C-alpha positions in Angstrom: 11.5 12.9 11.9 9.2 14.8 9.5 12.0 15.2 6.9 12.9 11.5 7.1 9.3 10.6 6.5 9.1 13.1 3.6 12.1 11.7 1.9 10.6 8.2 1.9 7.9 9.4 -0.5 10.1 10.5 -3.4 12.6 7.6 -2.7 9.9 5.0 -2.8 8.4 6.5 -6.0 11.8 6.7 -7.7 12.9 3.2 -6.8 9.6 1.3 -7.5 8.1 3.0 -10.6 9.0 4.2 -14.0 8.4 7.6 -15.4 5.0 8.4 -16.9 4.5 11.0 -19.6 2.4 13.9 -18.6 1.5 15.1 -22.1 -2.0 14.5 -23.5 -5.6 15.6 -23.0 -6.9 17.1 -19.7 -9.2 14.2 -19.0 -10.3 10.6 -19.9 -11.9 10.1 -23.3 -13.8 7.0 -22.2 -14.8 5.2 -19.0 -12.1 2.6 -19.6 -9.1 5.1 -19.3 -6.4 3.6 -17.2 -5.7 5.5 -13.9 -2.7 5.4 -11.6 -1.7 7.0 -8.3 0.6 9.9 -8.3 2.1 12.2 -5.7 2.1 16.0 -5.5 3.8 18.6 -3.3 1.6 21.2 -1.6 2.4 24.6 -0.4 3.4 24.8 3.3 0.6 23.6 5.6 -1.8 23.4 2.7 -2.3 19.6 2.5 -5.9 19.6 3.5 -6.6 22.7 1.5 -5.2 21.2 -1.6 -7.1 17.9 -1.0 -10.4 19.8 -0.7 -9.9 21.5 -4.0 -8.8 18.3 -5.8 -12.0 16.6 -4.6 -14.1 19.5 -5.8 -12.8 18.6 -9.2 -13.8 15.0 -8.7 -10.2 13.8 -8.3 -9.7 11.0 -5.8 -7.0 11.8 -3.3 -5.4 10.2 -0.2 -3.8 12.2 2.6 -2.5 9.8 5.3 -2.1 11.3 8.7 -0.4 10.5 12.0 -1.1 11.5 15.6 1.7 13.6 16.9 2.5 14.1 20.6 2.5 17.6 22.0 3.4 18.5 25.5 2.0 21.5 27.3 3.5 21.5 30.8 2.9 18.0 32.1 -0.2 17.6 29.9 0.1 15.3 26.9 -1.9 16.4 23.9 -2.2 14.7 20.5 -2.5 16.5 17.2 -3.4 14.9 13.9 -0.9 16.0 11.2 0.0 14.7 7.7 2.2 11.6 7.7 4.3 13.2 4.9 4.5 16.9 5.4 3.6 18.8 2.1 2.8 15.6 0.2 -0.5 13.9 -0.8 -1.4 11.2 -3.3 -4.0 11.5 -6.0 -5.5 9.2 -8.7 -5.4 10.4 -12.3 -5.6 9.0 -15.9 -2.2 7.8 -16.8 -2.0 9.5 -20.2 -3.8 12.7 -19.4 -2.3 16.1 -18.8 -1.6 17.3 -15.3 -2.2 21.0 -16.0 -5.5 21.1 -14.0 -3.8 19.4 -11.1 -0.8 21.9 -11.1 -3.3 24.8 -11.3 -5.2 23.5 -8.2 -5.2 25.9 -5.2 -2.7 24.8 -2.6 -0.6 22.6 -5.0 3.0 23.4 -5.5 3.9 20.8 -8.1 3.8 17.1 -9.2 6.5 14.7 -8.0 8.3 13.8 -11.2 11.6 12.4 -12.5 13.2 13.3 -15.8 10.5 15.8 -16.5 7.7 13.3 -16.3 5.2 12.6 -13.5 6.0 9.4 -11.7 3.3 7.0 -10.8 3.1 5.5 -7.3 2.9 1.7 -7.1 -0.5 0.6 -5.9 1.2 -1.6 -3.3 2.5 1.5 -1.5 -0.9 3.0 -1.3 -2.5 -0.3 -0.2 0.2 -0.8 2.5 -0.3 2.7 4.0 -4.1 2.3 3.8 -3.8 -1.1 5.6 -2.2 0.7 8.5 -4.8 3.5 8.6 -8.0 4.0 10.7 -10.0 6.9 9.1 -6.8 7.9 7.2 -4.8 8.1 10.4 -1.8 5.7 10.5 -1.9 3.5 13.6 1.6 3.3 15.0 2.6 1.3 18.0 3.8 3.1 21.2 7.6 3.4 21.6 8.8 0.1 23.0 11.4 0.9 25.6 13.7 -1.9 26.8 14.8 -2.6 30.4 18.1 -0.8 31.0 17.6 1.7 28.1 18.5 5.3 28.7 15.6 7.7 28.5 15.1 11.4 29.0 12.1 12.9 30.8 10.5 15.6 28.6 8.2 17.4 31.1 7.0 17.5 34.7 9.0 17.8 37.9 11.8 15.7 36.5 12.0 17.5 33.2 15.4 17.3 31.5 16.7 14.5 33.7 18.0 11.3 32.3 16.8 8.0 33.7 16.9 4.3 33.0 13.8 2.4 31.8 12.9 -0.3 34.3 9.5 -1.8 33.5 5.9 -1.3 32.2 3.2 -1.1 34.9 -0.3 -2.7 34.7 -1.5 0.8 33.5 -0.6 0.8 29.8 0.2 4.5 29.9 2.6 4.4 32.8 6.1 3.0 33.2 8.7 2.8 36.0 12.1 4.5 35.5 15.2 4.6 37.7 16.4 8.1 38.6 20.0 8.3 39.8 20.0 11.1 42.4 23.0 12.2 44.5 21.9 10.1 47.4 20.4 7.0 45.9 18.6 5.4 42.9 14.9 6.1 43.1 12.1 4.3 41.2 9.6 6.7 39.8 6.3 5.9 38.0 5.8 8.2 35.1 3.6 8.6 32.0 5.4 6.9 29.1 4.5 9.8 26.8 6.8 12.0 28.8 9.8 9.9 27.9 12.1 9.9 24.9 15.1 7.7 24.0 18.4 9.4 24.5 
């Protein structure tokens, strides 16, 4: 899932933008210098680290995140992680050099095509931000359909396959059908313990 999200970044930049030259001065010469959004790759698990050092240089950045489900036994925990692993967006003068960005601690390189940094369309940044609350993308819960095959990830029925039956009045719980040797049993279970098969 992470790799699929990551590929979206470079595909979207490549398909919706032209290349932008990275030669020039290190910074704007006037207050009216045109700025664009760009994307960079960070070193592994250094997204927040790189963002902090960019902001210390006065560079505006955007690191969208997502809540990721983690299971510990039967307990569901949520961890906030970058939406695009090892990528973050930053705003920079279009015609300025990227040397200071590339030298920033935690940064691995600038996303570029044909040897030039590629700008990210503002529409992409705006769309991601529109879906964010405090930089965390708000995604809807998985919407299972009646009759859909699911697998139970944890708990006493861990590893068993079941059939989704219905949502309960409790938003976090659903009813699934377990096919046992003797009969079909209806079981109420936390929806976060299910995954589509």
